[in-house]
C-alpha positions as CSV (number, residue, x, y, z in Angstrom):
1,M,29.9,51.0,77.5
2,N,30.7,54.2,79.3
3,R,33.6,55.1,81.4
4,T,32.1,54.1,84.8
5,E,31.1,50.7,83.5
6,F,34.5,50.1,82.1
7,V,36.2,51.0,85.4
8,V,33.8,48.7,87.3
9,V,34.4,45.8,84.8
10,T,38.1,46.4,85.0
11,L,38.0,46.4,88.8
12,I,36.1,43.2,88.9
13,V,38.4,41.5,86.4
14,L,41.6,42.6,88.2
15,T,40.1,41.6,91.6
16,A,39.1,38.2,90.2
17,A,42.6,37.8,88.7
18,F,44.2,38.7,92.0
19,A,42.0,36.3,94.0
20,L,42.6,33.5,91.5
21,G,46.4,34.1,91.6
22,W,46.4,34.2,95.4
23,F,44.3,31.0,95.6
24,V,46.7,29.2,93.1
25,N,49.7,30.4,95.1
26,W,48.1,29.1,98.4
27,V,47.3,25.7,96.7
28,V,50.9,25.4,95.3
29,H,52.5,26.2,98.7
30,R,50.1,23.9,100.5
31,F,51.1,20.9,98.4
32,T,54.8,21.7,98.1
33,R,55.3,22.6,101.8
34,V,58.3,20.9,103.5
35,T,57.2,19.0,106.5
36,Q,59.2,18.3,109.7
37,A,59.4,14.6,108.6
38,D,61.0,15.8,105.3
39,L,63.4,18.1,107.2
40,G,64.3,15.1,109.4
41,E,64.9,12.9,106.4
42,L,67.1,15.6,104.8
43,E,69.1,15.9,108.1
44,R,69.6,12.1,108.2
45,M,70.6,12.0,104.5
46,A,73.1,14.9,105.1
47,Q,74.5,13.1,108.1
48,A,74.8,9.8,106.1
49,L,76.5,11.7,103.3
50,H,78.9,13.3,105.8
51,E,79.8,9.9,107.3
52,A,80.2,8.4,103.8
53,E,82.6,11.2,102.8
54,E,84.6,10.7,106.0
55,T,84.8,7.0,105.3
56,R,85.9,7.7,101.7
57,D,88.6,10.0,103.0
58,Q,89.8,7.4,105.4
59,A,89.8,4.7,102.7
60,I,91.8,7.0,100.4
61,A,94.3,7.7,103.1
62,Y,94.6,4.0,103.9
63,I,95.1,3.2,100.2
64,Q,97.7,5.8,99.8
65,H,99.6,4.6,102.9
66,R,99.3,1.0,101.8
67,D,100.5,2.0,98.3
68,E,103.6,3.7,99.7
69,E,104.3,0.7,102.0
70,V,104.0,-1.7,99.1
71,S,106.2,0.5,96.9
72,R,108.9,0.5,99.6
73,E,108.6,-3.3,100.0
74,M,108.8,-3.8,96.3
75,S,111.9,-1.6,96.0
76,A,113.5,-3.6,98.8
77,L,112.6,-6.8,97.1
78,Q,114.0,-5.6,93.8
79,A,117.2,-4.6,95.5
80,E,117.4,-8.1,97.1
81,L,116.7,-9.7,93.8
82,R,119.5,-7.7,92.1
83,A,121.9,-8.7,94.9
84,A,120.9,-12.3,94.6
85,M,121.2,-12.3,90.8
86,E,124.7,-10.7,91.2
87,G,125.6,-13.4,93.7
88,L,124.3,-16.1,91.5
89,R,126.2,-14.7,88.5
90,D,129.4,-14.6,90.6
91,A,128.8,-18.2,91.8
92,R,128.3,-19.4,88.3
93,Y,131.4,-17.7,87.1
94,E,133.4,-19.2,90.0
95,A,131.9,-22.6,89.4
96,E,132.9,-22.4,85.7
97,N,136.4,-21.4,86.7
98,L,136.6,-24.4,89.0
99,R,135.4,-26.7,86.3
100,Q,138.0,-25.4,83.9
101,R,140.8,-25.9,86.5
102,L,139.6,-29.4,87.2
103,A,139.4,-30.1,83.5
104,E,143.0,-28.7,83.1
105,Q,144.3,-30.8,86.0
106,G,142.6,-33.9,84.7
107,Q,144.3,-33.7,81.3
């Protein structure tokens, strides 16, 4: 094989490789191309995701607000309970004192 034949064979091989690579690239892009329907679906999914995130944020804000409200109510109820327990303790003490006085007067 002389130099000219080698150059021609190399040219043919490189041209065939280029053509085959270009064809494979075209086929891959043809089958993986994004259509308008796909873009529309992606847009709808993005919008749905955005709405879901907004709903989640609103739910989190509501839960935090409700948690604070419940905590305030619970603190108020605990204060009322403490006051009622103190009143009950005082009433029991006073009732016991009255029983003792009555017992002393009865004897």
